[in-house]
N, C-alpha and C positions, 0 to 999 in steps of 0.2 A: 340833144341827137336822141332819139328812140333808143333803147340799145336789151336787150335782153339783161338781169341781174339776179344772181344765184345771193340767194341771202340768206338761207340754212344750208350746212349739209344734209348731204342724202335727199336735199328735193330739185326740184326742179325751177329752172331761173322764168321768174315772172317780168312782164314787159315795165319795164318806168322808161325815169328820165336820166340820164349821166351829161357832163359836160362835153362838149365836141372836144375831140382828141386831138391833144397838142403835142408837138415833136419836131423832129426835121425832117423825117419822112410820114407822108401822111397818106392812108387811101382809104377811097369812099369806098365801103362795100360791097358789092355786089351777091356772092354767096358764101356762106360759112356751113360747111357741116359739122353734125355733132356724132361725137368717134370717142371708142372707149375712154382714152385717154380724158376726154370732158368730163366725164362719167367719173374717172377714178381720179382724176383733182377733184371734184366738186365733192366725194365722198369726205372729205377731210379724216381717209384713211390710208391715203395714199405716202408711200416711203418718201414722197417729193417734201411730203412737211403738209401741216393746214393752212391754205390759204387766207388772209384777210379779207372777212364778210365785210361790204358785199362787193362781187367784181365781176365785171361780163367774160363768160368763160367763152371758148372759142381758139382750139390754138392754130388753128388755119382760116385761111378765104380765100378769096377772088375780088379783086376790085381794080379802080384804075387810079394811078399815083394824082393827086391833089397840091398835096404838097413835095419836094425834094431838092436836095444838093445836086444828085448825082444825074434821076431819072426826068424825063421829059414828062408834064402837067398832061392825064389823058393815058400816058402807058396802061398799058393793061398787064397786071401781076399774078400769081398768084405767093403767096408771105405766108411765114410764120410767126407765131407769136410764142410768151412763156405764161399765157393766163394761167393761175393757178398754180402752177411751179415757182414762179417770183411774183413780186409785188406790181401790180399793172394789168390792164384791161386786154379782153382780147377778140376774137374776131365775127361777137354776134353783138355787134352796133352797128350803127352807118357809116362811122366813122374810125378805122381803127389807127395809131401811134405803132411804128414799124421801126424797128432796129436796122443797122445800117447792114446789110449783105442779108436780111431775111426776105427780101422780095427778089423774087427771081421774074425776068419779065417772060412771057408766054410768045409760041408762034400764033401766028396769023389762025393757021388750020387747026388749034386746041379750040376747043369750045370750053367755055366757063363752068357748066358743068360736071365735063368730065375730068378737068383739073381741080373743080374741087372736091369730086369725087374717089379720085386716087392718090393727091396730095403726097400727107406721109405716110400712110400703106404704101403707096406705090415707090416711095422712096427704100423704104426698109425694106421690102421685098429686093430691091434693084442692089441695094451696098449689102444683104446681107449674101446674096448670091457672088459680088464681083468683088469687093474687099472683106471681106469676114471669108468667104471658103476659098476663092479663086479660082471658081467657076474654071473651066478648059474648054474648048469644043469636044464634042465625043463624049464627055461622061453623064452619065446617068443621073435624075435629079429626082427626090421623093420630097415632095409638099403638104406638110399636115396643117389641115384644118384650110383645103385646099378651095370650098367653094365659098369664104373669107373674100372681103377686098385684097387684104395682102396676099393670099394664097392667091386667088387670080391673079393679082399685079406676077407673083413670081413665078408660076406657069406662065404665064406669056411674057416673060424675060426671061427666062429660063432659055427657051425656045426660039427666041432672037438671036441669043447669045452661044445660037450653037449646041446644045447639050442632045445628044445621040436620044434620049427616050425620059419624058417625064410623067409621075406618076401622083397621081392627084389621092390623098384622104379623106373622104368625107362622112359624115355622120346621116345624110338626107338624101332623098330623091331630088330635091330641089338644089342641093348644094352639087351634087352630081352631076349637073346640069350647066350649073353656072363652069364648073371647073371644065369639063367639055368644053365649052364654048371657047375657055381659053385657051385650049390648047393641049389636055390631057392627053395623051397617049391610052391611057390607062384608069380606071378609077377603081379603089378598092374601097367599101360602104363596110364602114369598121362603127358595131352598136356597143352596148355597155356588156354583153355579153362576152363578146372577142377580146373585150382588154384583158378578163383573166388568162386567157393563155399566151404570154407577149411570146412566147420561143412560133407560139403555132401565129403567129401574128405576123411577126417578123420573118416567117416565109411564105406568107401570104404577099408580103413586100416583096421580098428577092423574086419574086414566081412574077409578081405582074410589071417589075423592074426587067425582065429579061435576064438578071443576075445581080450583084450587090451594086448597092449604093454608094455614089459618089458622094454626093450631096445633099442631106436634110436640111430642109429649111423647116424650120417648128415653129408656130405661134400657139402651141398646144400644150406642151411638156407631156407630166403623167404619165399614164400606162401607155399610150402610144408611143412616146418617145422611149420607151425601154424598148417596143417590140423594133420600130427603128434602129435602133444600136446595135442590134442582132443582125441587121442587113444590110449594116454601112461596109463596103470596099475596106482593102489595103488602101491607109493613107487617106479614109471617106471620113468627111465634116460632118458636125450638127451643129446647125448654129441656132441657135433658140432667141424665140427674140418676144415670148409671152407665155400665158400660164395658163388659160382658157379649161385644159384639166386639170388642173393642180399648179401647187408651188413645188412638187416635190416626185422626182422619179427613180427609180430603181435600177441601176445603170450597171451590167455587167462588166467587174475591172477586167477580166479575163478575153472579154469580148474585145473591147477597147486595146489592151495591149495587147493583143494578137495580133489586131491588125492596125497596128501605131495610128489609132483613129483618135481624132479632136472633136469635143465639143467646146464646141464657143456662145457666147454670149454677145448681145448685142442690143444696143439702143439709138436711134437718131439723136439723144444726145452728145452721142460722143462723134458725128459729124460735124465738119466744119465748114461755111456756109458754101465755101466752092465744089465741096462734094455733095453737097445736097444739090444745089444747081445741075449738076453735072447727071445725076441719078433720077431729078424728075424730067430733066430734058429727056431723059431716053425713056424712063416709063410712059410720058405722055407722047410719045412718037408713036409707041403700038396703041396709044387710044385714036392717035389723028388717024394711024391707018386700017382703025376697026380690028386691027386684034387682039385689043382689050376692052373690054364695054363691061361694066361696071352698074345693075341697077340701083336707079335710087330713083325717092321722091319726095321731091320738091315741097317747102311748106312755107308759107308766111313769116315774117317774125309775130304777129300776133299769135300765132298757133306753134311759138314754140314748145311751149311742156308737151303740145302731141309728136314732136318732132327729139323731144327729149325721151319719151316713154319707147317711140320706137328702135334709138338707140338702146335702150336698154334690153328692148326684146331681144335684137343682133339674130333679125334671122334673112339676112343678107340681101335686106333692101337698104341699102345707107340712106337716112334723111338728112337734106340739103335748106337751109332756110335760107328763103330768099330774102335780101336786105335790100335794093335797092334797086 
């Protein structure tokens, strides 16, 4: 079969030949996104370790079942893989072997492109709000990195889960437009200069939220997270799932103790297949109702290097690779 093969760390995959996938459940792949986790794994510097080369990258995809002990042939599914994190190939190939429980049947109302574009990012946003933060109706939510796929998903999910006010934090005008489209009540634009004064920035967050923030969804960390902690309400929760703004943040012990606030970590690797399926269905229902729209560009498999470069630019347009 044809597949994208990563042959060297920190480089783009190239199209080559690979044996047809074998396993108890095999999916004929239709679409696969290229996401930051794919690039992290392929860098050879991930905390998950160095993957054995060559391998087929792609931690998720959409396709139709060609063999399974539990699903009918032809069933349309979203699926996840451990490509780059454990031995085995991923979704950037004509067929992909899928572990038991890692395929989720898609509702007819959900388009393939929506499922592929939202996927693990939407799952993370949903689980940060529900499982880690325990969001309650009427609470205020602050989303750092509101223009990304995780951010847009978190905004739309928070609205659907009953948040009283949702504020997004963005760096660019394009990101602000995406956050507003997802349902943000207000957007705080933050540049390099603003991060130098976390107290002033925290006050801006407080004002935009019309009061203290109950839940922060944070894929950024760094100085912006430092400021967000200063805007937390009593019992507030900051859930971190990424470090786009840096691996460290200076947090005020006094602020956290005074508010009995919590700083929580999140990774999709910590949830069960059942949790993942519930989260995916929840966030994809938002896409089916047009409450969540993610910008994407579809590339042919032969143009996988261009999709890889687009993912590295991280300009808000998610690259999808059409396989079949």
